[in-house]
Steps between C-alpha positions, in 0.01 A plus 500: 500500500141473615447394860867526599678779684755576229723703731564189710633306199867473397613778265497285187141392572399862556646588161333198340163593653520853357606376158234228502236767567634714215487204262145411597389863462690531168730771631754267341320419175494141367779429247692809612854495640559564868759761600847347545613378841713808571204729435269289718758483779528879499120546498440262791814597692627142519790296363507329161499165683168593664357594159626173351328297775177693443517442125579131546182464705288682244648283224404185693143633520493544124459878515828585326748328271874561501616489139876488446627793298166679511405565862207412724168478317169550680266207430212627712210284612405228255265215598545531874221637717452539874391138546789345310818370658824473303585129498864569584425700817529328837511794741148453625150639462552781751784653303313456172179684592597694816465424870197728539301273269594155630371312802552136595257267675680211666333168424773279647824558691678189629848359546539146372748255354520518120339254263728327246397755236580799723831339596588472133402858413680658797792252490461405866471185708190347661590633847542864391182679618314735268225757531180385330318824414178553311383858441219668313637818343252781452543809282286796604288260702434260213626137522772454241744217564531193722866442588628174651861559605779307669810659658777332698463607862881528531518748213193711587486502882244669721217534251187639664135553409570871472772441239276260307224759488734731311806410287717197577744610230547840665582321826750273324671790320484777760514317835693184416717677240471212254506568126309306238711363218233368267197279454376211293131523418257259335168651390210274408124500455252298701144522632357621829518290813260540790762721671505730196121522505489571874784754517533655154134511409552274203235294328507125453706411194644853463857532362777558755865588449739313728858615556751262658832659587831454678689812612869497588738744664817655359682230698331238281291358785132432429290700745142460379276247332149619427185441300264787433161497330284776355191517284606543137258789457673696776868470420724398212877486447714682247833393352763742374725360225777733377749423226840604638688414177 
């Protein structure tokens, strides 16, 4: 996994990273069958449960397909390229492209009381303070995404500039030990604002993709409401649709 110290990852992610690399390099050829879970467990020196978790992750990325009665089929890389983001992923830009490639410029970092819309999205009251964060995300030094994010202060305490400059999601998962349960995402098209022109290098009237999302924890509590914007020429979104029947 480019940009990430694989050894520091959980075992199932280490396995997934190795298998992902093999798929992308066609060591596992498209439309071929993967070895069964027992064989993979023996090769990697891990349990079948670890292999299953690794395969589940690869299936969610659209790299493999588990076909009942047949086995696990390698799909390979279809339409996705390095600038695309699977529409169902909500684990953050840093994890998608690698921490070595991502930097964040903080445009705004305040604590405030939520607007009626933020109250509705986070299911909180008017006196429940939230972080109001606006960041410019850069990939390899190039401006890529403007993120406007709200978190409940009670749920994500002690945020700092240093954390914001890197990965908030890594802080939530690794330091606060909170687990994401899912996300609702609305993707739409619009045109550049002055902020897009100033920070993303867009031109007046240029197409922009806007993603509005709510992320919740495994407890069912909403933890994040955000709106992100990127130039349509820089990043698109892919959707994986698999028939499980």
